[in-house]
C-alpha positions in Angstrom: 140.7 71.1 91.0 138.3 73.2 93.0 134.5 72.7 92.7 132.7 75.5 90.9 129.0 76.1 91.3 127.7 77.0 87.9 124.1 77.4 89.0 125.1 80.3 91.3 125.1 82.8 88.5 121.4 82.3 87.9 120.5 82.9 91.5 121.2 86.7 91.1 119.0 87.2 88.0 116.1 89.5 88.6 112.7 87.8 88.0 110.5 89.5 85.4 106.9 90.2 86.3 104.3 87.9 85.0 101.9 90.8 84.1 102.4 93.9 82.0 101.8 97.4 83.4 98.6 97.6 81.4 97.3 94.4 83.0 98.2 95.7 86.5 96.4 99.0 85.8 93.3 97.2 84.6 93.2 95.0 87.7 93.5 98.1 90.0 90.7 99.9 88.1 88.5 96.8 88.6 89.2 96.9 92.3 88.3 100.6 92.4 85.0 99.9 90.6 84.2 97.1 93.0 84.9 99.5 95.9 82.7 102.2 94.5 79.7 99.8 94.4 80.0 99.2 98.2 78.9 102.4 100.1 80.5 101.1 103.3 84.0 101.0 101.9 87.1 103.2 102.3 87.3 103.5 98.5 83.7 104.9 98.3 84.3 107.3 101.2 87.5 108.6 99.7 85.9 109.0 96.3 83.0 110.9 97.9 85.3 113.1 100.0 87.3 114.0 96.9 84.2 115.1 95.1 82.6 117.0 98.0 85.9 118.2 99.6 84.7 116.9 103.0 86.7 114.6 105.3 84.9 112.5 107.8 86.3 110.3 110.6 84.1 107.3 111.0 84.3 103.7 112.2 86.6 101.1 110.7 85.5 100.2 107.2 86.6 97.5 104.9 88.9 98.4 102.0 86.5 97.2 99.3 
Protein backbone atom coordinates (compact mmCIF):
# COMPACT_ATOMS: atom_id res chain seq x y z
CA UNK A 1 0.00 0.00 0.00
CA UNK A 2 1.30 3.44 -0.90
CA UNK A 3 2.15 5.97 1.80
CA UNK A 4 -0.21 8.94 2.00
CA UNK A 5 0.80 12.22 3.58
CA UNK A 6 -2.27 13.34 5.52
CA UNK A 7 -0.59 16.50 6.81
CA UNK A 8 -0.17 17.82 3.29
CA UNK A 9 -3.78 19.04 3.13
CA UNK A 10 -3.17 21.53 5.94
CA UNK A 11 -0.14 23.06 4.22
CA UNK A 12 -2.33 24.85 1.68
CA UNK A 13 -4.67 26.44 4.22
CA UNK A 14 -4.50 30.24 4.20
CA UNK A 15 -3.45 31.70 7.52
CA UNK A 16 -5.86 34.14 9.05
CA UNK A 17 -4.60 37.47 10.30
CA UNK A 18 -4.00 37.89 14.00
CA UNK A 19 -5.43 41.43 14.03
CA UNK A 20 -8.79 42.75 12.84
CA UNK A 21 -9.12 45.54 10.28
CA UNK A 22 -10.13 47.95 13.07
CA UNK A 23 -6.98 47.16 15.04
CA UNK A 24 -4.81 47.63 11.94
CA UNK A 25 -6.44 51.00 11.25
CA UNK A 26 -5.93 52.13 14.85
CA UNK A 27 -2.25 51.17 14.65
CA UNK A 28 -1.76 53.14 11.42
CA UNK A 29 -3.52 56.18 12.87
CA UNK A 30 -1.18 56.02 15.86
CA UNK A 31 1.81 55.96 13.50
CA UNK A 32 0.45 59.02 11.68
CA UNK A 33 -0.04 60.92 14.94
CA UNK A 34 3.53 60.08 15.94
CA UNK A 35 4.77 61.34 12.56
CA UNK A 36 2.84 64.60 12.87
CA UNK A 37 4.60 65.36 16.18
CA UNK A 38 8.02 65.25 14.47
CA UNK A 39 8.43 68.32 12.20
CA UNK A 40 11.38 66.66 10.43
CA UNK A 41 9.43 63.66 9.08
CA UNK A 42 7.96 62.76 5.71
CA UNK A 43 4.53 62.36 7.28
CA UNK A 44 4.58 65.91 8.68
CA UNK A 45 5.83 67.34 5.37
CA UNK A 46 3.16 65.49 3.37
CA UNK A 47 0.46 66.63 5.77
CA UNK A 48 1.64 70.26 5.54
CA UNK A 49 1.86 70.10 1.75
CA UNK A 50 -1.68 68.71 1.60
CA UNK A 51 -2.99 71.63 3.63
CA UNK A 52 -0.95 74.32 1.87
CA UNK A 53 -0.96 72.79 -1.60
CA UNK A 54 2.80 73.29 -1.87
CA UNK A 55 5.32 70.61 -2.73
CA UNK A 56 8.92 70.91 -1.69
CA UNK A 57 11.92 68.80 -2.49
CA UNK A 58 14.25 68.61 0.48
CA UNK A 59 16.88 66.36 1.97
CA UNK A 60 16.23 62.81 2.98
CA UNK A 61 13.93 62.65 6.01
CA UNK A 62 12.91 59.82 8.28
CA UNK A 63 9.46 58.34 7.76
CA UNK A 64 8.33 59.07 11.33
